[in-house]
C-alpha positions in Angstrom: 17.5 31.9 -3.1 18.2 34.3 -0.1 20.6 36.6 -1.7 22.6 37.8 1.6 23.9 36.4 4.7 26.2 37.6 7.4 29.8 36.5 8.3 28.9 33.8 11.1 32.4 32.3 11.9 32.8 34.1 15.4 28.8 34.8 15.6 28.6 32.9 19.5 26.2 32.4 21.8 25.2 35.8 21.9 24.4 35.9 18.2 21.8 33.6 18.1 18.9 35.1 16.2 15.3 34.0 17.3 13.6 31.9 15.8 10.6 33.2 13.9 8.7 30.4 12.3 6.4 32.3 10.1 9.3 34.7 8.6 11.5 31.7 7.8 8.7 29.6 6.5 7.3 32.3 4.3 10.7 33.1 3.0 11.6 29.5 1.6 7.9 28.7 0.4 8.7 31.6 -2.2 12.5 30.5 -2.7 11.7 27.2 -3.7 9.1 28.2 -5.9 11.4 30.7 -7.4 14.1 27.9 -8.2 11.7 25.6 -9.1 13.3 23.6 -7.0 11.2 20.4 -6.9 10.6 20.0 -10.7 11.6 16.4 -11.6 14.3 15.8 -14.6 12.9 14.0 -17.4 15.9 13.4 -19.0 19.6 14.2 -19.6 20.3 12.9 -16.1 22.4 9.6 -15.3 21.2 9.5 -11.5 18.7 7.0 -10.4 15.1 7.7 -10.0 13.2 7.6 -7.1 9.5 8.2 -7.7 7.9 8.9 -4.5 3.8 9.2 -4.1 1.2 9.8 -1.7 -2.3 8.2 -2.5 -3.9 11.3 -3.7 -7.1 12.9 -1.8 -10.5 13.7 -2.5 -11.1 17.3 -2.4 -14.0 17.2 0.6 -12.8 20.6 2.1 -9.7 21.6 3.8 -6.8 19.0 5.0 -6.6 17.7 8.7 -4.0 15.9 10.4 -4.5 12.5 9.1 -3.8 13.8 5.6 -1.5 15.7 6.9 0.4 12.8 8.0 0.3 10.7 5.0 2.0 13.9 3.0 4.4 14.6 5.8 5.6 10.6 5.6 5.8 11.0 1.9 7.4 14.5 1.4 10.2 12.9 4.2 11.0 10.3 1.9 11.3 12.6 -1.3 13.6 15.3 0.1 15.9 12.8 1.4 16.0 10.6 -1.4 17.0 14.0 -3.5 19.9 14.7 -1.1 20.9 10.7 -1.5 21.5 11.8 -5.0 18.2 10.4 -6.5 16.3 12.1 -9.3 13.1 12.3 -7.7 9.3 12.4 -8.9 7.3 13.2 -6.2 3.9 15.0 -7.7 0.3 15.5 -6.4 -3.1 15.5 -7.4 -6.6 15.4 -7.1 -9.3 12.6 -7.3 -12.0 15.2 -7.7 -15.4 12.9 -9.2 -17.3 11.4 -7.0 -21.0 11.5 -5.6 -20.0 14.0 -1.9 -19.6 17.1 -4.8 -22.9 15.8 -5.8 -24.4 15.9 -2.4 -22.7 18.7 -1.1 -23.8 21.1 -4.4 -27.5 20.1 -4.0 -27.2 20.8 -0.1 -25.4 24.4 -0.3 -27.5 25.1 -3.9 -24.2 25.4 -6.1 -22.8 23.3 -8.8 -20.4 20.1 -8.2 -17.6 21.7 -10.0 -17.7 25.1 -8.3 -17.6 22.9 -4.7 -15.1 20.5 -6.3 -12.7 23.5 -7.3 -12.8 25.8 -4.6 -11.9 22.9 -2.2 -9.2 22.1 -4.4 -7.8 25.7 -4.0 -7.9 25.7 -0.3 -6.2 22.1 -0.4 -3.5 23.4 -2.4 -3.0 26.6 -0.1 -2.8 24.2 2.7 -0.2 21.5 1.4 1.8 24.8 0.2 2.2 26.1 3.7 3.2 22.8 4.7 6.1 23.2 2.3 5.3 19.5 0.5 8.0 19.5 -2.7 5.7 18.6 -5.0 6.1 19.0 -8.5 3.7 21.3 -9.3 3.9 21.6 -13.0 2.5 18.1 -13.1 -0.8 18.3 -10.9 -3.3 16.3 -11.9 -7.5 16.9 -11.3 -9.3 14.1 -12.4 -12.4 16.2 -13.3 -10.7 18.1 -15.7 -11.4 17.3 -19.6 -7.5 16.8 -20.4 -7.2 13.9 -17.9 -10.4 12.2 -18.5 -10.3 12.0 -21.9 -7.7 9.4 -21.0 -9.8 7.7 -18.8 -12.2 7.5 -21.6 -9.5 6.6 -24.1 -8.4 3.7 -21.9 -11.6 2.5 -21.7 -12.4 2.0 -25.5 -9.0 0.2 -25.7 -10.1 -2.2 -22.9 -13.3 -2.3 -25.3 -11.5 -3.2 -28.3 -9.4 -5.7 -26.1 -12.7 -7.7 -25.2 -11.6 -6.4 -21.7 -14.9 -4.4 -21.2 -18.6 -5.7 -21.8 -22.0 -4.8 -21.5 -24.4 -7.5 -19.5 -27.7 -7.5 -17.6 -27.4 -9.4 -14.1 -28.2 -8.7 -10.2 -26.1 -5.6 -9.2 -25.8 -4.2 -5.5 -28.0 -1.2 -5.3 -27.5 1.7 -2.5 -31.1 3.5 -2.1 -29.4 6.4 -0.3 -26.5 6.6 -3.0 -29.0 5.9 -6.0 -26.5 3.9 -7.4 -25.1 0.4 -8.7 -21.8 -0.9 -6.4 -18.7 -3.2 -7.2 -18.7 -5.9 -5.0 -15.7 -4.5 -3.1 -17.7 -1.7 -2.8 -20.2 -3.3 -0.2 -18.8 -3.7 2.9 -20.6 -6.3 5.9 -23.6 -6.2 3.5 -23.3 -1.6 3.4 -22.6 0.9 0.8 -18.6 2.0 1.2 -19.7 5.4 1.5 -23.2 6.0 2.5 -23.6 3.3 5.5 -26.7 2.1 4.0 -28.1 -1.8 3.6 -27.4 -2.1 0.0 -30.0 -4.1 -2.5 -30.1 -6.6 -5.1 -31.8 -4.9 -8.6 -31.3 -6.3 -12.3 -30.2 -4.0 -14.5 -27.7 -3.9 -17.6 -24.8 -2.6 -16.8 -20.9 -2.0 -17.7 -18.4 -4.4 -16.8 -14.2 -4.3 -16.6 -13.1 -8.1 -17.2 -10.5 -7.7 -14.1 -10.9 -11.3 -14.0 -9.0 -12.0 -16.8 -6.2 -11.1 -14.8 -7.2 -12.9 -11.8 -4.4 -15.3 -11.5 -1.5 -13.1 -12.4 -2.7 -10.8 -9.5 -2.8 -13.3 -7.5 0.6 -14.9 -8.4 2.8 -11.5 -8.6 2.1 -10.8 -4.7 5.1 -12.9 -4.8 6.8 -10.1 -6.7 6.0 -7.6 -3.8 8.2 -7.9 -0.8 7.9 -4.1 -0.1 4.4 -4.8 1.0 2.6 -5.6 4.2 1.8 -9.2 4.4 -1.3 -7.9 5.5 -2.5 -6.3 2.6 -1.1 -9.0 0.2 -3.1 -11.7 2.4 -6.3 -9.2 1.8 -5.8 -9.1 -1.8 -5.4 -13.2 -2.0 -8.3 -13.8 0.0 -10.0 -11.4 -2.0 -9.5 -13.1 -5.4 -10.1 -16.2 -3.6 -8.7 -19.3 -5.5 -10.1 -22.3 -5.4 -9.1 -25.9 -6.7 -11.6 -28.3 -7.2 -13.8 -29.8 -10.0 -17.3 -29.3 -11.9 -19.6 -31.9 -11.8 -22.6 -32.3 -13.9 -26.3 -33.3 -12.2 -28.6 -34.4 -14.5 -32.0 -32.3 -14.4 -35.0 -34.4 -14.1 -39.2 -34.6 -12.8 -40.6 -36.5 -10.2 -40.8 -39.7 -12.2 -36.5 -39.4 -12.9 -37.8 -38.1 -16.6 -35.0 -35.5 -18.0 -35.8 -31.9 -17.7 -34.9 -29.9 -21.5 -32.8 -27.0 -21.3 -29.0 -26.5 -21.2 -28.5 -29.8 -22.2 -30.5 -31.1 -19.2 -28.0 -30.5 -16.6 -27.0 -27.9 -14.2 -23.2 -27.7 -13.1 -22.2 -27.4 -9.8 -18.5 -26.2 -8.3 -17.2 -28.2 -5.6 -13.6 -28.3 -3.8 -15.0 -31.6 -1.8 -16.1 -33.7 -4.4 -15.5 -36.6 -2.0 -18.6 -35.6 -0.2 -21.0 -36.2 -3.2 -22.1 -39.3 -1.4 -23.7 -37.1 0.7 -26.0 -34.8 -1.1 -29.1 -35.0 0.1 -30.7 -31.8 -1.7 -30.0 -29.5 -4.5 -29.8 -25.5 -4.0 -30.3 -23.0 -6.6 -29.2 -19.0 -6.1 -32.4 -17.0 -6.1 -30.7 -15.1 -9.0 -30.1 -18.3 -10.8 -30.7 -17.7 -14.4 -33.2 -19.4 -15.8 -34.7 -20.2 -12.8 -38.2 -19.3 -13.7 -38.2 -20.9 -16.9 -37.3 -24.2 -14.3 -40.0 -23.8 -11.9 -42.7 -23.1 -14.6 -45.7 -25.2 -14.5 -44.3 -27.0 -11.1 -46.9 -25.5 -9.2 -44.4 -23.7 -7.0 -43.8 -20.4 -8.8 -45.1 -18.6 -6.3 -43.1 -20.0 -3.3 -40.1 -19.4 -5.1 -40.9 -16.0 -6.4 -41.5 -15.4 -2.7 -37.6 -16.4 -2.0 -36.7 -14.3 -4.9 -38.4 -11.2 -3.7 -37.0 -11.2 -0.2 -33.5 -12.2 -1.7 -33.5 -8.7 -3.0 -33.8 -7.0 0.6 -30.4 -8.6 2.0 -26.9 -8.0 0.5 -25.2 -10.8 -0.9 -22.3 -10.7 1.2 -24.9 -11.1 4.5 -26.7 -13.8 2.4 -23.4 -15.7 2.2 -22.2 -15.2 5.6 -24.8 -17.8 6.5 -25.7 -16.2 9.7 -29.2 -14.9 8.8 -31.7 -17.1 9.1 -32.3 -19.3 6.0 -35.4 -19.2 3.6 -35.9 -21.4 0.7 -38.6 -23.2 -1.2 -38.8 -26.6 -3.2 -39.0 -26.2 -7.0 -40.9 -29.4 -7.7 -37.8 -30.3 -9.9 -35.2 -32.8 -9.2 -31.1 -33.8 -10.1 -29.2 -37.3 -10.9 -26.4 -37.5 -8.3 -23.7 -38.6 -11.2 -21.9 -40.8 -8.3 -24.8 -42.3 -6.5 -27.4 -42.1 -9.3 -30.0 -41.1 -6.8 -32.2 -38.4 -7.5 -32.2 -35.3 -5.1 -34.9 -32.7 -4.7 -34.2 -29.1 -6.2 -34.4 -26.2 -3.8 -33.8 -22.7 -4.3 -32.3 -20.9 -0.9 -31.2 -17.1 -0.1 -28.1 -18.2 1.3 -26.5 -19.2 -2.0 -25.7 -16.4 -4.2 -24.7 -16.4 -7.8 -21.4 -14.2 -7.5 -19.5 -17.3 -6.7 -19.3 -20.9 -8.8 -22.4 -21.5 -10.8 -25.1 -20.2 -8.6 -25.8 -23.9 -8.0 -24.5 -25.8 -4.7 -24.6 -29.5 -4.0 -25.8 -29.3 -0.4 -23.6 -31.8 1.7 -25.6 -31.1 5.6 -23.4 -33.4 7.0 -20.5 -31.6 6.3 -21.4 -27.9 6.0 -23.4 -25.7 8.5 -25.4 -23.5 6.4 -26.5 -26.8 4.8 -27.0 -28.3 8.1 -29.5 -25.6 9.4 -31.2 -25.6 6.2 -31.9 -29.0 6.3 -33.0 -28.9 9.8 -35.5 -26.0 9.0 -37.1 -28.0 5.8 -36.6 -31.3 7.4 -34.3 -32.7 4.6 -32.5 -35.7 5.2 -28.6 -35.4 6.6 -26.8 -38.2 5.5 -23.4 -38.8 7.6 -20.8 -40.0 4.9 -17.3 -38.6 6.7 -16.7 -39.3 10.1 -13.7 -39.5 12.4 -12.8 -43.2 13.7 -13.4 -42.2 17.1 -16.9 -41.1 16.3 -19.9 -43.7 17.6 -21.5 -44.5 14.2 -17.7 -45.0 12.4 -17.5 -48.3 13.1 -21.3 -49.5 12.2 -20.9 -47.8 8.6 -17.1 -48.0 7.6 -17.8 -51.3 6.4 -21.2 -50.6 4.5 -21.3 -50.5 0.9 -24.9 -49.6 1.1 -26.7 -46.4 2.3 -28.2 -47.2 5.8 -28.3 -44.0 8.0 -29.9 -40.8 6.4 -30.6 -38.9 9.4 -28.4 -37.9 12.7 -29.0 -36.6 16.3 -25.9 -33.8 15.7 -26.2 -30.5 17.1 -23.9 -29.3 14.0 -22.1 -30.5 10.9 -19.3 -32.6 11.0 -16.9 -30.2 9.2 -13.4 -32.0 10.2 -12.2 -33.8 7.4 -11.7 -37.7 7.9 -12.6 -41.2 6.5 -15.6 -41.7 4.1 -18.6 -44.1 5.0 -21.5 -45.1 3.2 -19.8 -44.1 0.0 -20.0 -47.1 -2.1 -16.6 -48.3 -3.6 -15.0 -45.2 -1.9 -15.6 -46.1 1.8 -13.0 -46.7 4.0 -10.5 -43.5 2.0 -9.2 -40.6 3.5 -11.4 -37.8 2.2 -10.7 -33.8 2.3 -9.5 -31.2 0.1 -7.0 -32.9 -2.4 -7.4 -36.5 -0.3 -7.2 -39.6 -2.1 -10.9 -39.9 -2.1 -11.4 -36.3 -3.6 -9.0 -37.4 -6.7 -10.3 -40.6 -6.8 -13.9 -39.7 -7.3 -12.9 -36.3 -9.6 -11.0 -39.1 -11.8 -14.2 -41.4 -12.0 -16.3 -38.2 -12.9 -13.8 -37.0 -15.9 -13.9 -41.2 -17.1 -17.8 -40.9 -17.2 -18.0 -37.5 -18.7 -19.5 -35.5 -15.7 -16.7 -33.8 -14.4 -14.0 -32.2 -14.6 -10.8 -30.9 -12.8 -11.4 -26.5 -12.3 -10.2 -23.3 -10.8 -12.7 -20.6 -9.8 -12.2 -17.8 -7.8 -14.3 -15.5 -5.7 -13.0 -12.2 -7.9 -15.8 -11.1 -10.1 -15.7 -8.7 -13.1 -15.9 -5.2 -11.9 -19.3 -3.4 -12.6 -18.3 0.3 -13.2 -21.8 1.7 -14.1 -22.9 4.4 -12.3 -26.1 6.2 -12.1 -24.7 9.6 -11.2 -23.9 12.8 -12.5 -20.5 13.8 -11.3 -18.3 11.4 -13.0 -16.5 10.7 -16.3 -18.9 9.8 -18.8 -18.9 6.7 -20.7 -18.0 6.9 -24.3 -20.8 5.0 -26.0 -23.5 5.4 -28.6 -26.9 3.7 -29.0 -27.9 3.6 -32.4 -31.6 1.7 -33.2 -29.5 0.2 -36.6 -25.8 -0.4 -35.3 -26.2 -1.2 -31.9 -23.5 0.0 -29.0 -21.0 1.8 -30.9 -17.8 3.7 -29.1 -17.3 7.3 -29.4 -14.7 7.9 -32.4 -11.1 8.4 -30.4 -10.9 12.0 -32.4 -14.3 12.7 -30.6 -12.9 12.4 -27.1 -13.3 13.6 -24.8 -17.7 13.7 -24.3 -17.3 16.6 -22.3 -19.2 16.1 -18.5 -21.5 19.7 -18.7 -20.9 21.4 -15.6 -24.2 23.7 -15.6 -27.0 20.9 -14.3 -29.6 22.1 -11.6 -29.3 19.1 -9.3 -31.4 20.3 -6.9 -34.1 20.6 -9.4 -33.3 16.9 -10.3 -31.5 17.5 -13.3 -29.4 14.4 -14.6 -27.3 13.4 -17.7 -30.7 11.3 -18.5 -32.6 14.5 -18.9 -30.4 16.5 -20.6 -30.8 16.4 -24.1 -28.1 18.5 -24.9 -25.8 15.8 -23.5 -27.3 12.5 -24.7 -28.9 13.5 -28.1 -26.3 12.8 -30.7 -25.8 11.1 -34.2 -24.3 7.6 -34.7 -20.8 7.5 -36.0 -21.2 4.7 -37.9 -24.6 5.3 -40.0 -25.0 8.9 -39.4 -28.7 8.3 -38.0 -30.1 9.9 -34.6 -28.6 7.9 -31.2 -28.0 9.0 -28.1 -25.3 8.8 -25.6 -24.5 6.6 -22.6 -25.8 8.5 -19.6 -24.2 6.3 -16.7 -20.7 7.4 -15.9 -17.7 5.7 -15.0 -16.8 4.2 -11.3 -14.6 6.8 -10.0 -12.2 4.3 -9.0 -11.2 4.1 -13.1 -10.0 7.7 -12.5 -7.8 6.6 -9.3 -6.6 3.1 -11.3 -3.9 5.2 -13.4 -3.4 8.7 -12.2 0.3 7.8 -10.7 0.9 7.1 -14.7 -0.5 10.2 -15.9 2.1 11.8 -13.8 5.4 10.7 -15.8 3.6 12.6 -18.6 1.0 14.8 -17.8 1.0 17.5 -20.4 1.3 14.7 -23.1 -1.9 15.8 -25.7 -1.7 12.6 -28.1 -1.5 9.6 -25.3 -2.1 9.2 -21.8 1.5 9.1 -21.4 4.6 7.8 -23.4 6.4 4.5 -23.0 9.2 6.1 -22.5 8.3 8.2 -19.5 6.2 5.4 -18.2 9.6 3.3 -18.3 11.3 6.4 -16.8 9.9 6.4 -13.5 7.6 3.4 -13.5 7.0 1.6 -11.0 6.6 4.0 -8.2 9.3 2.9 -5.9 7.5 4.2 -2.7 3.7 4.5 -2.3 1.6 5.8 1.1 -1.9 5.3 2.0 -4.5 4.1 4.4 -5.1 0.3 4.7 -8.9 1.0 3.6 -7.5 1.3 0.1 -6.2 -2.4 0.2 -8.6 -4.1 -2.0 -10.6 -1.6 -4.0 -7.8 1.0 -5.2 -4.7 -1.1 -5.0 -6.8 -4.1 -6.6 -7.9 -1.8 -9.4 -4.3 -0.2 -9.9 -2.6 -3.4 -10.3 -5.1 -4.8 -12.8 -4.7 -1.3 -14.9 -0.9 -1.5 -14.7 -0.9 -5.1 -16.3 -3.6 -4.4 -18.8 -1.7 -1.2 -20.1 1.2 -3.3 -20.2 -0.2 -5.4 -22.3 -1.1 -2.7 -24.9 2.4 -2.0 -24.9 2.3 1.2 -22.7 4.4 0.2 -19.8 7.1 -2.5 -19.3 6.1 -2.6 -15.4 4.3 -5.8 -14.1 3.6 -4.0 -11.0 2.7 -0.7 -9.9 4.0 -0.3 -6.6 7.1 -1.6 -5.2 6.9 -0.4 -1.9 3.8 0.2 0.1 3.3 1.8 3.2 -0.3 1.9 4.5 0.0 4.9 7.5 -2.0 4.4 10.8 -4.7 6.7 11.4 -4.6 10.2 13.4 -7.4 9.7 16.3 -8.6 12.5 18.4 -7.9 12.6 22.1 -11.5 9.7 22.8 -9.3 7.7 20.5 -11.6 8.4 17.2 -10.5 8.2 13.8 -10.1 11.9 12.6 -13.1 12.6 9.7 -15.0 15.3 8.8 -18.3 13.5 9.4 -17.4 12.9 12.6 -16.6 16.6 13.5 -13.5 15.8 15.3 -10.6 16.8 13.1 -7.7 19.0 13.9 -6.9 21.3 11.0 -3.1 22.1 10.3 -3.7 25.7 10.7 -3.9 25.1 14.2 -0.4 23.8 14.8 1.1 26.0 12.2 -0.2 29.3 13.1 1.1 29.0 16.9 4.2 27.1 16.2 5.2 26.9 11.9 5.0 23.9 9.7 8.6 22.6 10.7 6.6 21.6 14.3 3.8 20.1 12.9 5.9 17.9 10.5 8.4 17.2 13.1 5.7 16.2 15.9 3.6 13.7 13.2 6.7 11.9 12.3 8.1 11.7 15.6 5.1 10.6 17.7 4.6 7.3 16.4 6.1 4.6 14.1 4.3 5.8 10.4 2.2 2.6 10.3 0.9 2.7 13.5 -2.2 4.9 14.9 -1.7 7.6 17.7 -3.8 9.8 19.6 -3.3 13.4 18.5 -1.5 14.8 21.2 -1.0 18.9 22.0 1.9 18.0 24.2 4.0 16.4 22.2 3.5 19.5 19.4 4.9 21.8 22.5 7.9 19.5 22.9 8.6 19.4 18.7 8.6 22.8 19.2 10.8 23.1 21.9 13.4 20.8 20.3 13.0 22.9 17.3 14.2 26.0 19.1 16.9 24.2 20.8 18.6 22.5 17.6 18.2 25.9 16.4 20.3 27.6 18.8 22.8 24.4 19.1 23.9 25.1 14.8 23.8 28.6 15.4 26.4 28.6 18.2 28.2 25.8 16.5 28.6 27.8 13.3 29.8 30.6 15.6 32.7 28.8 16.5 33.5 26.8 13.5 35.2 26.8 10.3 35.6 24.5 7.6 38.0 22.0 7.2 39.4 18.2 7.8 38.4 16.6 11.0 40.9 13.6 12.1 39.9 11.5 14.7 43.2 11.3 16.0 43.7 15.0 16.3 41.3 15.2 18.6 41.0 15.5 22.2 38.9 12.5 24.3 36.1 15.1 24.7 35.8 16.1 21.3 36.2 12.1 19.9 33.4 11.7 22.2 31.2 14.1 19.7 32.9 12.8 16.7 31.8 9.3 17.4 28.4 10.8 17.9 28.0 12.6 15.0 28.7 9.0 13.0 26.2 7.0 15.2 23.5 9.1 15.0 24.2 9.9 10.8 24.3 6.0 10.1 21.4 5.5 12.8 19.4 8.2 10.6 20.2 6.4 7.7 19.0 3.7 8.0 15.9 4.1 10.2 15.2 6.7 6.5 15.3 3.6 5.0 13.1 1.7 7.0 11.0 4.7 6.7 10.9 4.7 10.9 11.5 8.5 11.5 10.9 8.3 14.9 13.6 6.8 15.9 15.5 8.8 13.1 14.5 11.8 15.2 15.7 10.3 18.6 19.4 10.1 17.1 19.1 13.4 16.2 18.4 14.6 19.5 20.8 12.8 20.6 23.4 14.5 18.7 21.9 17.7 19.5 22.1 17.3 23.4 25.3 15.8 22.3 26.3 19.1 20.8 25.0 21.2 23.8 27.0 19.6 26.2 30.0 20.0 24.0 29.8 23.1 23.5 28.7 24.1 27.2 31.6 22.3 28.8 34.2 25.1 27.2 34.9 27.1 24.3 36.0 25.0 21.5 39.5 25.5 20.7 40.8 26.3 17.4 41.7 22.8 16.5 38.0 21.6 17.2 36.4 24.4 15.1 36.1 21.9 12.2 34.1 19.7 14.3 31.7 22.5 14.9 31.2 23.1 11.7 30.7 19.6 10.5 28.6 18.8 13.4 26.4 21.9 12.4 26.3 20.7 9.1 25.2 17.2 10.1 22.3 18.4 12.3 21.0 20.5 9.5 21.5 18.1 6.8 19.9 15.0 8.8 17.0 17.5 10.0 16.2 18.6 6.2 13.8 15.7 5.1 11.9 16.6 8.5 12.1 20.3 9.4 12.8 21.9 5.8 11.9 25.4 6.4 14.3 25.5 9.2 17.1 23.7 7.8 17.2 25.4 4.7 17.5 28.7 7.1 20.2 27.3 8.9 22.1 26.1 5.8 22.3 29.0 4.4 22.3 31.9 6.9 24.2 30.3 9.9 26.5 28.1 7.6 26.8 30.2 4.8 26.0 28.5 1.9 24.2 30.0 -1.2 22.2 27.2 -2.5 19.5 25.3 -1.2 20.4 22.2 1.4 18.5 19.8 -1.4 21.2 20.6 -3.8 23.5 19.3 -0.7 24.8 15.6 -0.9 23.5 13.6 2.4 26.5 13.6 4.7 28.9 10.9 4.4 29.8 8.4 7.3 31.6 5.8 8.3 29.9 3.3 10.9 33.9 1.8 12.2 34.1 5.5 13.1 31.5 5.3 15.7 32.7 2.4 17.7 34.0 3.7 21.1 37.4 2.9 22.9 35.7 2.0 25.7 32.2 1.0 26.9 30.5 1.0 30.3 29.0 -2.5 31.4 26.3 -2.9 34.2 28.1 -5.3 36.9 25.2 -7.7 38.7 25.1 -9.6 41.6 22.8 -12.7 41.5 21.1 -10.3 38.9 20.7 -7.5 40.6 22.8 -4.2 38.9 25.6 -3.3 42.1 27.8 -1.2 40.1 29.0 0.2 36.6 32.0 0.3 35.2 34.0 1.0 31.7 36.1 -1.2 30.3 38.2 -1.4 26.8 35.8 -2.1 23.7 37.5 -5.6 23.3 38.2 -6.5 26.5 38.1 -10.4 27.0 35.7 -12.2 28.8 38.6 -12.8 31.5 39.0 -9.1 31.6 35.3 -8.0 31.9 35.2 -10.9 34.9 38.1 -9.2 36.7 36.9 -5.4 35.9 33.4 -6.8 37.6 34.7 -8.6 40.3 36.7 -5.4 41.3 34.2 -3.1 41.2 31.6 -5.3 43.4 34.1 -6.5 45.8 32.2 -5.2 48.7 28.9 -6.9 47.5 30.7 -10.5 47.2 33.5 -9.8 49.8 33.8 -13.7 51.9 31.5 -15.3 49.0 32.7 -17.8 46.1 32.1 -16.4 42.7 31.1 -20.0 41.4 29.7 -18.6 37.9 30.4 -15.4 35.8 28.0 -14.9 33.0 28.8 -12.0 30.5 27.7 -10.2 27.9 30.0 -8.5 25.8 29.5 -4.8 25.7 26.7 -4.6 28.2 26.8 -6.7 31.6 28.8 -9.5 34.0 26.1 -11.1 36.2 28.5 -12.5 39.2 26.5 -15.5 40.9 27.8 -16.3 44.1 27.1 -18.8 47.5 
């Protein structure tokens, strides 16, 4: 720390030094680093732990105010936790692989590694200037072999456990990024990064079996009361658990003869088995496996192929939404309905996708709007089988066991639940999900061996192959004799070459020095996998590496993980609600099952901070060119002003427009607080403070001190920094007013010292540079304020002997009066009537509405 200070016990107002933010902040940056003040204590401590973490950034350039808000929120949490007696882990790193580095390297004729490390250096310099309390010894960069080695190791361990596999299937292809995308990376039919329309292609790719944990991922959302309900609902919807039944339809030709293949049947999943009598046609997805063989020899090959090719040009998401024009073709085949025995035609339709269920759908056009529109477009029957009792058809059909009506004049499907009609022995039963009719029909299917209860999930396995260079190499080797084998653990990492000329079109697949190798099993010639992993694999476990960043034997030790995990406070954007957070939860559970950690969930509390917007209400982003760099505030005002403004403008979960006036106001308050602390310190002396020894004027400041500490402590716990700052402002104002009344007596010197200490302490998480400067120079402490405890308080001491209440007459405020804090209702009424005498003179008070401690409303006539 700074090694000298002066005796300020009698400094007085004329001894207040100028507030020089640049000098103060430079001094304390160096002091904190020299002392290694923010290093986490791994062992030998009996204090409770607190793991505070902001989502790490992608190094696409210097930081902007959106980043600054995220990191300032986390830093305030970490600093206050340290003062509250916790051992704090507060690390930082960089999610450094990814497509932007490739694009930037091509644009600027450089290497992705050069571009990435340059941006990391710039971001670290800005973070340092903003005073973030990171344990820099734990810095992680995902593009470094020391980190991605363990990503490859985890991949191979998942492979051993059957959680990694390779298969050929239709994939999402971004023509701009020239790579495949996971389902979660397709948003409204477009690539999450480029924004371009996604196509479908058939490729053999690597997958991680996240579906093995689908039910646990869904169930354990109940273990996360500290997460926003909105985020939990988004994850639940994405996992998409559906309870229903698998139903077998027998394949046949026009004459009813069985069709060979898959035991002569096609299975569908449905949540509405009660609508089986309404199946008037059958649908297959364009990607349905075996579709070409199914239509061979029917004469429908060309028509079906046209639908298949057209579907490749539209994303699966858009097709599933059903808002586009629907296209289909008859396959020349039929299936037999297992409950009615009727033969229905099989079509291929582009609004059916293979990502849900089995890729086959029993079409019930009377109850599904998409099926209804398809039936109308291709003149297929619409058989009413579920109706409301007020429907004109209900009376006519409710008693008939045989099918009578196969067409309706409706404008849309009847989607509501109702009573079954034209449904054989089930006619008259109530239909719907989990209805008596549904239960009865599934029971009959099970007895007949043509159906069974089943649970399906919308969630699909995670496609991680990327046909890009700047990523973690997949540690797999292809041998003509031995097949696909993992790279031996001792040979990890597969190091990514950093000298490719991307502008000349070089890739891993065109670099023999990378892909040529020998088989580790037979020793023969072989080649490496040239795809890299989705970068979300890097960000799905980085929080675990922070617990043990220098381990060369494992990605992290069990002891270190159990010491710090789970993360107590995780801060990041709502845009990561599905992608990053779901993948991280999966990784944590899979690694737990490997015995590497005990935690079921990686993040106990989640704060999704709002966006910082420009003056036009547009979210700041480099692509829009509307970012405000932190330097624009730090250079004229200092980092403390920037931090205070960010935390004060709005609650952390809300968006806000960047406001230069708010920045100037924050700086004015900092200077006011600076002066108040120096003035208090100039009249101060450490000592015991007892309320009974204080006069009324000093007792008012004493009570305000306890009230502020209670309020700040509660608001920090709730991450409501803006209201905590408001309370601090009130305490500063009370102190300034106190000092301005009269010169404090010797009796009140201890109170001045206490209040000065408290102001500095509660400002320390928010304005760290100024706080440590005042703590050392104004208050005379040798060590940092972050080695001091959070100030103690007593809520009872904040109570006042008197309160001011409003006096209303017929709802209008007519007076204010001070009364005893414990005054009875009758006392309050008497005081109110006396204060409002001239407004009630000559009138009868018929009622007094009393709100203790706030108001009395007199009703007169």
